[in-house]
C-alpha positions, 0 to 999 in steps of 0.5 A, spaced: 080 691 487 081 684 490 087 681 492 088 676 487 088 682 482 092 686 485 098 681 486 097 680 478 098 688 478 104 687 482 107 681 478 106 684 471 109 690 474 116 687 476 115 683 470 114 688 464 117 683 459 111 678 460 109 672 464 108 665 463 104 660 467 101 653 467 094 651 469 090 645 469 086 645 463 080 643 468 081 649 472 076 653 468 075 659 474 083 660 474 083 660 466 077 665 466 081 669 471 088 669 467 084 671 461 081 677 464 087 679 466 090 679 458 093 671 458 092 667 452 093 659 451 099 659 448 101 652 449 099 645 452 103 640 456 102 635 462 103 637 469 110 633 471 108 631 478 100 628 476 101 627 468 094 632 468 094 636 462 095 643 462 095 649 458 101 654 458 098 661 459 102 667 457 101 675 458 106 680 454 105 687 454 102 691 449 107 693 443 109 701 444 
């Protein structure tokens, strides 16, 4: 398991209710990584510093 995947696993462990993050829309590598780990695009926004468009990406644990 790579370092990034291990960190993602740990983030999910310590945030069992879910995670939200923002990623630049042109960062396809990051978007694919997060999608591989169960995140979905759940909204759109603008980066507050640069004004660049970003995707809000969310992960929620499977329903029990």
